[in-house]
Residue, then its C-alpha position, 0 to 999 in steps of 0.5 A: m801209672k805207667n807215667g808215673v809221678v813227677i814232683v816239681g822242686a827239689g827241696h826237705a819235700g820234693v826230696q823226701a817225697a821221692a825216697s818215701l814214694r819207694e820206700e812205701g813201695y812204689d815202683g814205677p817212674v819218679t823224676l824229680v825236677g829243681d830249677e837250682a843245678e846242685l844237688p838238692y841240700h840243706k837250707p837251715p845251714l846257710s843262716k848260720t855255719f855256711i855263711k861264716d865259715p868260707a871253707a863251709q859245702p853244702q850239706m847234700l839232703r840225699a848222697d848223687v847215688f841215692y837218685s841212681n840206686n832208687r831211680i830218681d830221675l833226678r832235673l838239676g837246673t830245670m824250670v818248669e813253664r806250665i802245667d798241661l791238666g789235659g795232657r797230664r804232662l809238665d811243659l818245660v822251658g826250652g819245649d821238653h815235656i814230661p808226662f804223668d800220672a800223678a805231681i805232687l808241688a812242692t815248689g817252696s817259697r821266695p822271699r818278699e821283694l823288696k819295693l823302694a827306691g835304691a832296691e837294685l843296687g847291688g849288695v842289697l840280698s835275700l837269703r834262700s839260696v844255696a848261690d845267695a849264702r856264696l853272696i852273702r859270704e863273699l860280700s861279708a869278707t869286705t863289709g865292715d857295716v850291715v843293715v838287717l831289714g825285718g826281725g824275723f828269723i832269717g834276718l836274726e840268724i844272719a845278724a847273729t852271725l855276721r855280727l860274731g865275724g866284726r860286722n857292725v851291724t844293726v836290725v831294723e824292724a817296722q813292728e813294736r817287737l822282734l819275732g812278733r808274729a812266731v814268739a811270746p813278748a817274753i822270748s821277742a824282749h830276752v832275742r832283742q837282749r842277748l843280740e844287744s849285749t853282744g853289739v848287734r842295734v835293733l831299733t823297732q818300729t822302725t822302717i827305712q825310706r829309702l837305700e844310697g849308693g855309689n858305683g851301683h853299690v849300696t852306701a847307706a841305708i836313710l831310716s824313717t827317723g831321718e838317720r843314716l846308717p853306712a851299710q856295704m851291704v843289706i840283707v832283706g828280710i820281710g818274709v816271703v810268698p808262696n811259689v804258686e805260678l805254676a799253679q795259678t796257670a792250671g787253675l788250681t784252687l789257692s788261698n794263701g798258697i796252693r788249697v789242699d784238702g787233708s789229705l794234700r789234694s790239690s782242687q784237681p785230685e792227680i796235683l798234690a802240693i805240700g811244703d811252704a807253698a800248701n795251704y790246709r785246714h790243720l787239725f790240731s789247731g782248727t784253723d788254715v795253716r801254711l807252715e814254713s818248715v823242714q819238718n812240715a816239708t818232710d811230714q807232708a811229704r811222706l803222707a803225698a806218696r801215701t795219698i798217692l799209692g791210695h792209703e787214705g789218710r789225714y795230715d795231722s802232724v803236730p808243728w814244731f820249729w828251731s832256730d839258732i840265733g848267737d847263744m840262743k836255740l829256740q825250739m818251738v812246737g804246737l800254734a800259738g796264735a789262739s794263746d790267751s795265757t802263758v807260764v814262764v819256766g826256766d832261768m831267763a838269766d841263764n839264756k834257759f826258759s820256757v813258755y808254756h801257751y795255754g789256750g782256755n785250758r788245753l796246752i796249744a804250744i810251748e816256747s823254749v830257749n835253750r830247753p830242749a827236755d823242754h820241747m821234746l816233752g812237749r812234741k810228746m804232750l802235745g802229740a798226745g792231746f795232754s794238757p797238764h794243769p800251769e801248776t804241774v808246769t811249774a812244780g818242775a820237770d820230773a812233776l811234769k814227767a810224772a803226771f804225763a806218764a800217768s796219763q798214758k798209763s790210764a789212757a791206755a788200761 
């Protein structure tokens, strides 16, 4: 592999892929291409600590010396125009080329575009990069009224953070509940109640018809109900779309992302795809998924490195996620899409509880609010394929731990 491995995308997935290639003993050229000028950074803090603290700096994924010490050719501020499959090279904007023997597409995703009148006004922002976060932080310093369009994780994290900073915040969600595609109704209701208790106004089953402005800047959001909401800033959080344009023009198979097999190879075997842009058949759920999480990105990056080095393996990590919304740490493990019954433990009034999801007799997911021990034990149980009886779950943590320990002892015997 004289031309080595090129990785497109310098986020969590891309940086971990480069690191894992070296950790697995790969000694050839490694090139990491990123379109941002910033040294690769952690994204989760952007919607929380970064936008509320004027002095906060991006948290680097790796120190700058890591790349030079590990002979990783990090090319920041570099745009890829196309993948030349026949020539086994990347064609860069500006005319340069990078040859490769294997390529990893860690191209991520981008915020879904808002398509309504006034969307082009100043102060209408989405969050995906540190540059976006800086704009939100700077504008929020002179903003009194904020409208958040979309009741997903990013929108609610920003809403809670800006409300804590004293802004008047209204969340507008088209569906009947917050986080409707992500968590159980009990958690949706709890999140809404906690946000409203801090002064965040939450409107569900409501949409924005248009945005109004003056001097090129947003001044109000007009709702489907006819209500006019003052707004000097509108945060758009209506989901993301995978960045598949390079894969599409190269003729790779697409299906809600870049379609990959269990080893993360695309329809062109020398090109792998990982992270937000990769769609695969998940062994845990038996369904096709495209997951947007740091855990998924980094775990897939590790396997991609091993695949390139010729190690046989399939991606079978149990997915887990987290979100910090105000005083609520939400932690989720597993995939609850096939859930047909739930068991709730803990105290909602105390802001500490968990929802255990079952598909038939099988435990398939756990969602926790400020119950990290439940989450950590859940990751172990789901990873081991252990499904406790619901009565064991309601009996308490000690009974659940004992039942799991007994199952592991029996399996080892």
